[in-house]
C-alpha positions in Angstrom: 92.2 37.8 9.8 94.6 40.7 10.3 95.1 41.0 14.0 95.0 44.8 13.7 92.0 45.2 11.4 88.8 46.8 12.5 87.2 43.4 12.7 89.5 42.3 15.5 87.4 41.3 18.5 87.7 43.2 21.7 89.0 40.2 23.6 91.8 39.6 21.0 93.0 43.2 21.4 93.0 42.9 25.2 94.9 39.7 25.0 97.5 41.3 22.6 97.9 44.3 25.0 98.3 42.1 28.1 100.9 40.0 26.3 103.2 43.0 25.9 106.3 42.8 28.1 107.3 46.5 27.9 105.5 49.8 27.7 107.0 50.4 24.2 105.4 47.2 23.0 102.1 48.2 24.5 102.2 51.6 22.8 103.0 49.9 19.4 99.9 47.6 19.8 97.7 50.5 20.7 99.0 52.7 17.9 98.3 50.0 15.3 94.8 49.4 16.7 94.0 53.1 16.7 95.2 53.3 13.1 92.9 50.5 12.1 90.0 52.1 13.9 90.7 55.5 12.2 90.7 53.7 8.8 87.4 52.0 9.6 85.9 55.4 10.6 87.1 57.0 7.4 85.4 54.1 5.4 82.2 54.7 7.3 82.1 51.0 8.3 78.7 50.4 9.9 79.3 46.7 10.7 82.1 47.2 13.2 81.2 50.7 14.6 80.0 49.4 17.9 83.1 47.1 18.2 85.4 50.0 17.5 83.8 52.1 20.2 84.2 49.3 22.7 87.9 49.0 21.9 88.3 52.8 22.1 86.8 52.7 25.6 89.4 50.1 26.7 92.2 52.2 25.1 90.8 55.3 26.9 90.9 53.5 30.2 94.6 52.8 29.5 95.2 56.5 29.2 95.7 56.9 25.5 93.9 59.7 23.5 90.6 58.6 21.9 89.0 62.0 20.8 88.8 60.9 17.2 86.1 58.4 18.1 83.7 60.9 19.7 81.5 61.4 16.7 81.1 57.6 16.3 79.4 57.6 19.7 76.8 60.1 18.4 76.2 57.9 15.4 75.6 54.9 17.5 73.2 56.9 19.8 71.2 57.9 16.7 70.8 54.2 15.8 67.4 52.6 16.3 68.8 49.4 17.8 69.1 49.0 21.6 72.6 47.2 21.6 74.1 50.0 19.5 72.5 52.7 21.6 73.8 51.0 24.7 77.4 51.1 23.4 76.9 54.6 22.1 75.7 56.0 25.5 78.4 54.1 27.3 81.0 55.6 25.0 79.4 59.0 25.4 79.7 58.9 29.2 83.3 57.6 29.1 84.9 59.4 26.2 83.2 62.8 26.7 82.4 65.2 29.5 80.2 68.2 29.9 82.9 70.6 28.7 83.0 69.1 25.2 81.3 71.1 22.5 80.4 67.9 20.7 77.9 67.3 23.5 75.6 70.0 22.1 74.9 67.7 19.2 73.5 64.9 21.3 70.8 67.0 23.1 68.2 66.3 20.4 68.9 62.5 20.5 68.6 62.5 24.3 65.2 64.3 24.1 63.9 61.7 21.6 65.1 58.8 23.7 63.6 60.3 26.9 60.2 60.1 25.1 60.8 56.7 23.7 58.3 53.9 24.2 61.0 51.5 25.3 61.6 52.0 29.0 65.1 50.5 28.7 66.1 53.1 26.1 64.6 55.8 28.4 66.8 54.4 31.1 69.9 54.7 28.9 69.2 58.3 28.2 68.6 59.1 31.9 71.9 57.5 32.8 73.8 59.5 30.2 72.1 62.7 31.2 72.8 62.1 34.9 76.5 61.7 34.2 77.4 64.3 31.7 74.6 66.9 31.9 75.7 70.5 31.3 73.8 73.6 32.4 72.5 74.1 28.8 71.3 70.5 28.6 69.7 70.8 32.0 67.5 73.7 30.9 66.5 72.0 27.7 65.7 68.6 29.1 64.4 69.4 32.7 60.7 69.1 31.6 61.2 65.5 30.3 63.0 64.5 33.5 60.2 66.1 35.7 57.6 64.1 33.7 59.5 60.9 34.1 59.4 61.2 37.9 55.8 60.0 37.6 56.7 57.2 35.2 55.0 53.8 35.8 58.3 51.8 36.1 60.1 52.2 39.5 63.5 51.9 37.9 62.8 54.7 35.5 61.6 56.9 38.4 64.7 56.1 40.4 67.0 57.1 37.4 64.9 60.2 36.8 65.4 61.3 40.5 69.1 60.8 40.2 69.1 62.8 37.0 67.1 65.6 38.7 69.8 65.8 41.4 72.4 66.5 38.7 70.1 69.1 37.1 69.4 71.1 40.2 73.1 71.1 41.1 73.9 72.5 37.6 71.0 75.0 37.5 69.7 75.8 41.1 67.0 78.0 39.6 65.2 74.8 38.3 64.8 73.5 41.9 61.2 74.8 42.3 60.1 72.6 39.4 61.0 69.5 41.3 59.6 70.3 44.8 56.2 68.6 44.4 57.4 65.6 42.4 60.2 65.0 45.0 57.7 65.2 47.9 55.6 62.5 46.1 58.6 60.2 45.9 58.9 60.2 49.8 55.7 58.1 49.9 57.1 55.3 47.8 57.1 51.8 49.1 59.9 50.7 46.7 63.2 51.3 48.7 65.2 52.1 45.5 62.8 54.9 44.5 62.4 56.0 48.1 66.2 56.4 48.8 66.6 58.5 45.6 63.6 60.6 46.5 65.1 61.3 50.0 68.4 62.3 48.4 66.6 64.5 45.9 64.8 66.3 48.7 68.0 66.7 50.7 69.7 68.4 47.8 66.6 70.5 47.1 66.7 71.8 50.7 70.3 72.7 50.4 69.9 74.8 47.2 66.4 76.2 47.8 65.0 77.9 50.9 61.5 77.5 49.5 62.0 73.7 49.2 63.4 73.6 52.8 60.4 75.4 54.2 58.0 73.2 52.2 59.6 69.9 53.3 59.6 71.1 57.0 55.9 71.7 56.9 54.7 68.9 54.6 57.2 66.1 54.9 58.7 65.9 58.4 56.0 63.8 59.9 56.0 61.4 56.9 59.8 61.0 57.1 59.6 60.3 60.9 56.9 57.7 60.2 59.0 56.1 57.4 62.1 55.9 59.6 60.1 54.3 62.4 58.7 51.7 59.9 62.2 50.9 58.6 63.7 50.7 62.1 60.9 48.4 63.3 60.4 46.3 60.2 60.8 42.6 60.4 63.5 40.6 58.6 63.4 41.3 54.9 66.0 39.2 52.9 65.8 41.7 50.0 67.1 44.6 52.1 68.8 43.0 55.0 72.5 43.7 55.7 74.1 42.1 58.8 70.7 41.8 60.5 69.7 45.5 59.8 67.0 46.4 57.3 68.4 48.7 54.6 71.0 50.7 56.5 71.5 52.9 53.4 67.9 54.1 53.7 68.4 54.6 57.4 71.3 56.9 56.8 69.7 58.9 54.0 66.6 59.5 56.1 68.7 60.6 59.1 70.6 63.1 56.9 67.4 64.6 55.5 66.0 64.9 59.1 69.2 66.6 60.1 68.7 69.2 57.4 65.1 69.8 58.3 65.7 70.0 62.1 68.6 72.4 62.0 67.4 75.8 63.1 63.7 74.7 63.5 62.5 73.8 67.0 59.1 72.4 65.8 60.7 70.0 63.3 63.3 68.9 65.9 60.5 68.1 68.4 58.8 65.8 65.9 61.9 63.7 65.4 63.2 63.5 69.0 61.4 60.2 69.8 62.5 58.3 66.7 66.1 59.5 67.1 66.2 58.2 70.7 64.8 54.9 69.5 67.4 54.5 66.8 70.2 55.5 69.2 69.2 52.9 71.8 68.0 50.0 69.7 70.5 49.8 66.8 72.9 46.9 66.9 76.5 47.9 67.5 78.3 44.7 66.8 78.2 45.2 63.0 79.7 48.0 61.0 76.3 48.8 59.4 74.9 49.5 62.9 77.8 51.7 63.8 77.3 53.7 60.6 73.6 54.3 61.5 74.6 55.3 65.0 77.1 57.7 63.8 74.6 59.4 61.5 72.1 59.4 64.3 74.6 61.1 66.6 75.4 63.7 64.0 71.7 64.4 63.5 71.1 64.8 67.3 74.1 67.2 67.6 72.8 69.3 64.6 69.1 69.8 65.5 67.7 72.1 68.0 68.7 71.7 71.7 67.6 68.6 73.6 69.9 68.0 76.6 69.0 64.4 77.2 69.4 63.3 73.6 72.8 65.0 73.4 74.1 63.3 76.5 72.9 60.0 74.9 74.7 60.9 71.7 78.0 61.7 73.5 77.8 58.5 75.4 77.5 56.6 72.1 80.7 58.4 70.9 82.4 57.3 74.2 81.5 53.7 73.3 83.0 54.2 69.9 86.3 55.2 71.4 86.6 51.8 73.0 86.0 50.1 69.6 88.9 48.2 68.1 88.3 49.6 64.7 90.5 52.6 64.1 88.1 54.2 61.7 85.3 54.2 64.2 87.5 55.7 66.9 88.7 58.4 64.5 85.2 59.5 63.5 84.2 59.5 67.2 87.0 61.9 68.0 86.0 64.1 65.1 82.4 64.2 66.3 83.5 64.9 69.9 85.5 67.9 68.7 82.2 69.4 67.5 80.2 68.2 70.5 82.6 69.9 73.0 81.3 73.3 72.0 77.7 72.2 72.8 78.1 70.2 76.0 81.6 70.3 77.5 80.6 68.5 80.7 79.2 65.4 78.9 82.5 65.1 76.9 84.5 65.6 80.1 83.1 62.3 81.4 85.0 60.4 78.7 88.3 62.2 79.4 90.2 59.1 80.5 89.2 57.2 77.3 90.3 60.2 75.2 93.6 60.4 77.0 94.2 56.7 76.2 93.7 57.5 72.5 96.6 60.0 72.7 98.8 56.9 73.3 97.3 55.0 70.4 99.6 53.4 67.8 97.8 55.1 64.9 99.3 58.5 64.2 96.0 60.1 63.0 94.1 59.0 66.1 97.0 60.3 68.3 96.9 63.8 66.7 93.1 64.1 66.8 92.9 62.9 70.4 95.7 65.4 71.4 93.7 68.2 69.9 90.6 67.1 71.8 92.5 66.8 75.1 93.7 70.4 74.5 90.1 71.6 74.2 89.1 69.6 77.4 91.7 71.2 79.7 90.6 73.9 82.1 91.8 75.3 85.4 90.4 72.4 87.4 92.0 69.5 85.5 95.1 71.0 84.1 97.5 69.4 86.7 96.4 65.7 86.3 96.1 65.9 82.5 99.5 67.7 82.1 101.1 65.1 84.3 99.7 62.3 82.1 100.9 64.0 78.9 104.4 64.6 80.2 104.6 61.0 81.3 103.6 59.9 77.9 106.1 62.3 76.4 109.0 60.2 77.7 108.0 57.1 75.6 106.2 58.8 72.6 107.5 58.3 69.1 110.0 60.8 67.7 107.7 62.0 64.9 104.9 62.7 67.5 107.0 64.5 70.0 107.0 67.8 68.2 103.2 68.1 68.2 102.9 66.8 71.7 105.5 69.2 73.1 103.9 72.2 71.4 100.5 71.3 72.9 102.0 70.7 76.4 103.8 74.0 76.4 100.7 75.8 75.2 98.6 74.1 78.0 101.2 75.1 80.7 101.3 78.7 79.5 97.5 79.0 79.3 96.3 77.3 82.4 99.2 77.6 84.8 97.8 78.1 88.4 101.1 79.3 89.8 104.6 80.2 88.7 106.4 77.4 90.5 104.2 74.8 88.9 104.8 76.5 85.5 108.6 76.4 86.0 108.5 72.8 87.2 106.5 71.5 84.3 108.5 73.4 81.7 111.7 72.0 83.1 110.3 68.5 82.8 109.4 69.2 79.1 112.8 70.7 78.4 114.5 67.6 80.0 112.5 65.1 78.0 112.0 66.8 74.7 114.0 70.1 74.8 115.1 69.8 71.2 111.4 69.9 70.1 110.5 73.0 72.1 110.0 76.1 70.0 111.9 79.3 70.6 108.7 81.1 71.8 108.2 78.6 74.6 111.6 78.9 76.2 111.7 82.7 75.7 108.4 82.8 77.7 109.9 80.6 80.4 112.8 83.0 80.8 110.3 85.9 81.1 108.4 84.1 83.8 111.7 83.2 85.7 112.7 86.9 85.5 109.4 87.9 87.1 109.5 85.3 89.8 112.1 87.0 92.1 111.4 84.6 95.0 112.1 81.6 92.8 115.4 82.6 91.3 117.5 80.4 93.6 115.0 77.4 93.3 115.0 77.7 89.5 118.8 77.9 89.0 119.3 74.8 91.3 116.6 72.9 89.4 118.2 73.8 86.1 121.6 72.7 87.4 120.3 69.3 88.3 118.5 68.9 85.0 121.7 69.9 83.1 123.6 67.1 84.7 121.2 64.5 83.2 119.9 66.2 80.0 122.8 68.2 78.6 121.9 67.0 75.1 118.6 69.0 75.1 119.6 72.3 73.4 116.8 74.5 74.7 117.3 73.3 78.3 121.0 74.2 78.0 120.1 77.7 76.8 117.7 78.3 79.7 120.3 76.9 82.2 123.1 79.0 80.7 121.0 82.2 81.0 120.0 81.5 84.6 123.6 80.6 85.5 124.7 84.0 84.2 122.0 85.9 86.0 121.7 83.9 89.2 124.9 81.8 89.4 125.8 83.4 92.8 122.5 82.3 94.2 123.3 78.7 93.1 126.6 78.7 94.9 125.3 80.4 98.1 122.1 78.3 98.2 120.0 81.4 98.5 116.2 81.0 98.6 116.0 77.3 99.6 112.4 76.0 99.6 111.1 73.2 101.8 110.5 71.0 98.9 114.1 71.1 97.8 116.9 68.7 98.6 120.1 70.3 99.8 122.8 70.7 97.1 126.4 71.9 97.2 127.7 73.7 94.2 131.1 75.5 94.0 132.0 78.4 91.8 134.1 75.9 89.8 131.1 73.6 89.3 129.0 76.5 87.9 131.8 77.5 85.5 132.0 73.8 84.4 128.4 74.0 83.2 129.2 76.9 81.0 132.4 75.4 79.7 130.6 72.2 78.8 127.9 74.2 77.0 130.5 76.0 74.9 132.5 73.0 74.0 129.7 70.5 73.5 129.6 69.3 69.9 125.8 69.8 69.6 125.8 73.4 70.8 124.9 75.9 68.1 125.9 79.6 67.7 123.1 80.9 70.0 124.0 78.6 72.8 127.7 79.4 72.6 127.1 83.1 72.4 124.8 83.0 75.5 127.5 81.0 77.3 130.1 83.6 76.6 127.8 86.3 78.0 127.1 84.2 81.1 130.8 83.7 81.7 131.4 87.5 81.4 128.8 88.0 84.1 130.2 85.3 86.4 133.7 86.8 86.0 132.4 89.7 88.1 130.4 87.6 90.6 133.1 84.9 91.0 136.4 86.8 91.5 138.3 83.7 92.4 137.4 82.0 89.1 138.0 85.1 87.0 141.3 83.8 85.5 139.8 80.5 84.5 136.8 82.3 83.0 139.1 84.5 81.0 141.0 81.5 79.7 137.8 79.9 78.5 136.7 83.2 76.8 140.2 83.6 75.2 140.0 80.1 73.6 137.4 81.5 71.2 139.6 84.3 69.9 140.5 82.2 67.0 137.0 80.9 66.2 136.1 80.8 62.6 132.7 82.1 63.5 132.9 85.9 63.5 130.2 86.4 66.2 132.1 84.2 68.7 135.5 85.7 67.8 134.2 89.2 68.3 132.6 88.4 71.6 135.7 86.6 72.8 137.9 89.6 72.0 135.5 92.2 73.4 134.8 90.3 76.6 138.5 89.6 77.2 139.1 93.4 76.8 136.4 94.1 79.5 138.0 91.6 81.9 141.6 92.9 81.4 141.2 96.6 81.0 138.0 97.7 82.7 137.8 96.2 86.1 136.4 99.5 87.5 133.2 99.4 85.4 132.9 95.6 84.8 130.5 95.0 87.7 128.2 97.8 86.5 128.3 96.5 82.9 127.2 93.0 83.9 124.6 93.8 86.5 121.6 91.5 86.8 118.9 91.9 84.2 115.9 94.1 85.1 112.6 92.3 85.3 111.3 91.7 81.8 107.8 93.0 80.9 105.7 89.8 81.0 102.5 91.5 79.9 104.1 93.0 76.8 105.7 89.7 75.9 102.4 87.9 76.2 100.8 90.5 74.0 103.5 90.1 71.4 103.0 86.4 71.3 99.2 86.9 70.9 99.8 88.4 67.5 101.1 91.9 67.7 104.5 91.1 66.4 105.9 94.1 64.5 106.6 94.1 60.8 110.0 92.9 59.6 112.0 95.4 57.6 115.4 95.2 56.0 118.5 97.0 57.3 121.4 98.3 55.4 123.5 95.1 55.6 120.6 92.8 54.6 119.8 91.7 58.2 116.1 91.7 59.3 115.0 93.9 62.1 111.6 93.7 63.9 110.2 97.2 64.3 106.7 98.4 64.8 105.6 101.3 62.5 105.5 104.7 64.1 107.3 103.9 67.4 107.4 106.9 69.7 109.6 105.4 72.4 113.1 107.0 72.1 116.1 104.9 71.0 118.2 103.4 73.7 122.0 103.8 73.6 123.6 100.9 71.8 125.9 100.0 74.7 123.1 100.1 77.2 120.9 98.1 74.9 123.7 95.5 74.3 124.4 95.0 77.9 120.7 94.9 78.9 120.9 97.9 81.2 117.7 99.5 80.0 114.3 98.6 81.4 110.8 99.8 81.1 111.2 102.0 84.2 114.4 103.6 82.8 114.8 107.4 82.5 112.2 109.7 81.1 111.4 109.6 77.4 113.7 112.5 76.7 116.8 110.6 78.0 119.4 109.7 75.4 122.3 107.4 75.2 124.5 110.1 76.8 122.3 110.3 79.8 122.6 106.6 80.5 126.4 106.7 80.1 126.6 109.7 82.4 124.6 107.9 85.1 126.7 104.7 84.6 130.2 106.2 84.5 129.8 109.5 86.3 131.1 111.4 83.2 129.6 114.8 82.3 128.3 114.6 78.8 125.8 117.3 79.1 127.8 119.7 76.9 127.6 117.3 73.9 124.6 116.9 71.7 121.9 114.5 72.7 122.0 112.5 69.5 121.8 108.8 70.4 124.6 106.6 69.4 128.0 105.2 70.5 131.0 104.3 68.4 129.4 105.9 65.4 126.4 103.6 65.3 123.0 105.0 65.0 120.3 102.5 66.0 116.7 102.5 65.0 114.2 103.0 67.9 113.3 99.9 69.7 110.3 98.9 71.8 112.3 98.0 74.9 110.7 94.6 75.2 112.2 92.7 72.3 113.1 89.7 74.4 115.4 87.9 71.9 117.5 91.0 71.4 117.4 92.5 74.9 117.6 89.1 76.6 120.3 87.3 74.6 122.1 90.2 73.1 122.8 88.2 69.9 123.2 89.9 66.6 121.9 93.3 67.7 120.7 94.9 64.4 123.5 96.9 62.9 123.2 100.5 61.7 125.5 103.1 60.2 126.3 106.7 60.9 128.8 109.2 59.5 129.2 110.9 62.8 132.8 111.2 64.1 133.8 110.4 67.7 136.2 112.5 69.7 138.3 111.5 72.6 136.9 112.8 75.8 138.6 110.4 78.2 142.1 110.6 76.5 142.3 106.9 75.8 144.1 105.0 73.1 142.8 105.0 69.5 141.3 101.9 68.1 143.1 102.2 64.8 146.4 101.5 66.3 146.1 97.7 65.6 144.1 95.5 63.3 142.3 93.9 66.2 141.6 97.0 68.2 138.3 97.7 66.5 136.9 94.6 68.1 137.7 95.7 71.6 134.4 97.6 72.1 131.1 96.1 73.0 129.2 97.6 70.1 127.4 95.5 67.5 129.4 94.0 64.5 128.4 97.1 62.5 130.9 99.1 64.5 133.6 97.5 62.2 132.1 99.0 59.1 131.6 102.4 60.8 135.3 103.1 60.7 135.3 103.0 57.0 132.3 105.3 56.9 133.9 108.0 58.9 134.6 111.0 56.7 138.2 112.1 56.1 139.4 114.7 58.5 137.1 113.5 61.3 138.6 112.6 64.7 139.7 109.0 64.8 137.4 106.4 66.4 138.1 105.6 70.0 138.0 102.3 72.0 134.4 102.0 73.1 135.2 101.4 76.7 138.1 103.9 76.8 136.0 106.9 75.8 132.4 107.8 75.6 130.9 110.7 73.7 127.7 111.2 71.9 127.7 111.7 68.2 128.8 115.2 67.3 126.8 116.7 64.5 128.6 117.1 61.2 128.0 120.0 58.9 125.7 118.9 56.1 127.4 118.4 52.8 124.9 119.6 50.3 125.1 117.1 47.5 123.3 117.3 44.1 119.6 118.1 44.0 117.1 115.5 42.7 113.5 116.2 41.8 110.8 114.7 44.0 108.6 111.9 42.5 105.2 110.5 43.1 106.2 106.9 43.9 102.7 105.6 44.2 99.2 107.0 43.8 95.8 105.4 43.9 92.3 106.6 44.6 93.0 106.4 48.3 96.7 107.0 48.9 99.6 109.0 47.5 103.3 108.4 48.3 105.9 111.1 47.6 109.7 110.5 47.6 112.2 113.3 48.3 115.9 112.5 47.6 119.2 113.7 49.1 122.8 112.4 48.7 126.1 113.3 50.3 128.9 114.2 47.9 131.4 112.0 49.8 129.2 108.9 49.4 127.5 108.8 46.0 126.4 105.2 46.4 124.1 106.0 49.3 120.8 107.8 48.8 118.6 109.1 51.5 114.9 109.1 50.8 112.1 110.7 52.7 108.7 109.1 52.0 105.6 111.1 52.6 102.3 109.3 52.8 99.0 111.2 52.2 95.5 109.9 52.7 93.2 110.9 49.8 90.1 109.2 51.2 87.5 110.3 53.8 88.4 107.5 56.3 91.2 107.5 58.8 93.8 104.8 58.2 95.1 103.0 61.3 97.9 100.3 61.8 99.7 101.8 58.8 102.8 99.8 57.7 105.1 100.5 54.8 107.4 97.7 53.6 109.9 97.6 50.7 112.1 95.1 48.9 115.0 95.7 46.6 117.2 93.5 44.4 120.4 92.0 45.7 122.7 94.7 44.3 120.9 97.2 46.6 120.9 97.4 50.4 117.9 99.0 52.1 117.5 100.4 55.6 114.1 101.7 56.9 113.7 103.9 59.9 110.4 103.8 61.8 107.6 105.9 60.5 106.5 109.1 62.3 103.1 107.5 63.1 100.9 104.6 62.4 97.7 106.6 62.0 97.1 108.5 58.7 94.5 111.3 58.9 91.7 111.5 56.4 91.3 113.9 53.4 95.0 115.0 53.4 94.7 116.7 56.8 98.1 115.3 57.8 100.7 112.9 56.6 103.2 110.2 57.8 106.9 110.5 57.0 109.4 107.7 57.0 113.1 107.8 56.1 114.8 105.2 53.9 118.5 104.7 53.0 119.5 102.8 49.9 123.0 101.8 49.0 123.6 101.0 45.4 126.6 98.7 44.9 126.2 99.1 41.1 126.1 102.9 41.2 126.5 104.3 37.7 125.7 100.9 36.1 122.2 100.1 37.4 119.4 102.4 38.5 117.3 102.1 41.7 114.3 99.9 41.6 112.0 99.0 44.5 108.8 97.0 45.2 106.6 98.2 48.0 103.7 97.0 50.1 101.4 99.2 52.1 99.1 97.7 54.7 96.5 99.5 56.8 93.0 99.4 58.3 90.1 101.4 57.1 86.8 101.1 58.9 88.2 97.9 60.6 88.9 96.3 57.2 92.4 95.2 56.4 93.6 96.7 53.1 96.8 95.8 51.3 98.2 97.7 48.3 101.3 96.9 46.3 103.4 98.5 43.6 106.7 98.8 41.9 108.8 102.0 41.6 110.8 102.3 38.4 110.8 106.1 37.9 113.7 107.0 40.2 115.7 110.0 38.9 118.9 109.3 37.0 122.1 109.3 38.9 120.8 107.6 42.0 
């Protein structure tokens, strides 16, 4: 016989496929077999049809396409013989699914078989319908299935119940037809029929409120009685598993009782006694018993309140935590996460066991236990639990340290009873796992240190000690460097010694050594090195005897390949050499940071991020009304929340600082030609670290009011100021004929207004319009700078509701640079009774070749509902 003819037996084909040594050989065998089956189908071969379908099912399980045999399944189903029907229905369930259009053709055959006199053929049809039933088939065949729920044979009733579950899931509207037949099944003595009846009632209650109410009134008592009979039944070999009678039926009954008792006090009262009996008498040495107990606990926690039962349930979960099986411990932790919202005190009794689970070798259990410990912590137990967690942090796995560190930092910040405890615990975390601490955590620590004026000396000494042993922890080094710069003199003079401290002797040279190590350490990144340079500049004023050594360390970075470090080195060196008279004022101690504002920002009020003209990101809230701080004051951290009145400008700050009369000049904020966007005054990362202050541009010229040397006399002179890196580009932006730019520390003037150069006029456009919002763009351009376009956006509310928290964001391609100023407000009046304006500046590097294009996003709240609108602007006027 040809090994690849349609008459090949199934076992011979399987043997041939298994004998293949490569995937290519297997594909060749399957391809030849499929070709022989196709030929047999074309010849309408009746003798081997069932064998062909059997082989196609095996080929399908190997992952090869078998759609060409679907119609053969229908032909076998239409056959009168049971063996052929069995193969046909099996092929139907395996080769087809409910999405196949061919399935419509089998509905009539199914209906006939559901009414067949042979109960085994009826069983085949029910199995097929329960596996591949579609919504259309469910509507057509539901009456037959409902009738079969009262069939004489228990196996048929069981299959009909399973088929009914599929039908009500596909068509919930048919649920009412099965309520009474399902309730009858709950009285069955046959466990197979009973368990399917319980599951059918459970699904009916989930999809139909009518079924739920009916079962609560008519079935609850019967279910409680059934569960009691099963729990107290003697040994039955037919249903016994590990000494427990039918644990599967136990679990199904408990799940149905949970659905019935949830939200209904009367039903819950009926089942309290049996739940207590199951919880106390179930054997816990076998896995089947633990499964029943778990379902019993979940039922107790879901039904209406019964304090005693819930304590019993939580105690069972506590026993689960001591089990050696990881799965049992994991599900216990999951359940305790839910139970803690119901009865916190009962869960607190198992705190020690839960804490041990944090140290488990299984990663899933560790993470779940850590989340549970976090929920258990309160003001009364924060100290012992935090101590345990920090001790475990020392020996925890590297992959777990990140999660553990984040939780510990959150616990310390949330439940800290006093600032000294907060500082001590955070220093322990930084010493053990500083490289895993997120930026928000050590920023918060610096804010707390800044506000604890009586602990400045204690903190800087503690950081000095920690630095000696944990210099490889990056975030610890950053906090230590910041405190050295601010409170280094307190360290040397031993100011503010507490009784709990050990005496320590630190010289000025020792303090400078710390900063030198931080700069030169191979693991230090740009932020750490930049902070160290700032700290050195501050100590150069407070440690006059070490000023030369500090200057040498700063000068070593003049040749750094990193522009930020090179610029800081040159500028700070200029401060030390040329400006002794004002250096002490420039590097005064930071004012107290606003702790409440910082906490509010961390809680979720972080402002939107917008782009600036050089592509950097800048965090600005929309509609800030606080005036801009002078760039120099902002850079040197001389501003604070209790600074001059809102009308003060950069010139006022400089007049107070240097004693220079600048009142005659205009009050436009800005120094060295930079024009910064308004700031909130509490941006900790910018104000605290003074790293990468957001650049801005201005075409204002600067005149010499202190008769100092010009910065354009040497290539490096432009770096001698303390302005942000954008000061470099400002020189190029100064119009021809304007007074040359001056050394920032040699002369201070406010920006003098320049007569406007009326450039070409461009028509206004409607950039965006919907039923609720209109955005107009007005354009202006300077003749001397055709690449840069100034845009004034006007936002108008067309609806009847006031818009709050209004934020406008924009994005442009890489050949464009976008800078957004803050909006005039963040509240947009209704019905066009007012508007918001916002200025944009776009620089087109491909001017004359490519037109402007912009995507925008507008977010706002209307009636406390968050609304987001997006759009793309392609209709910019030509020439922009």
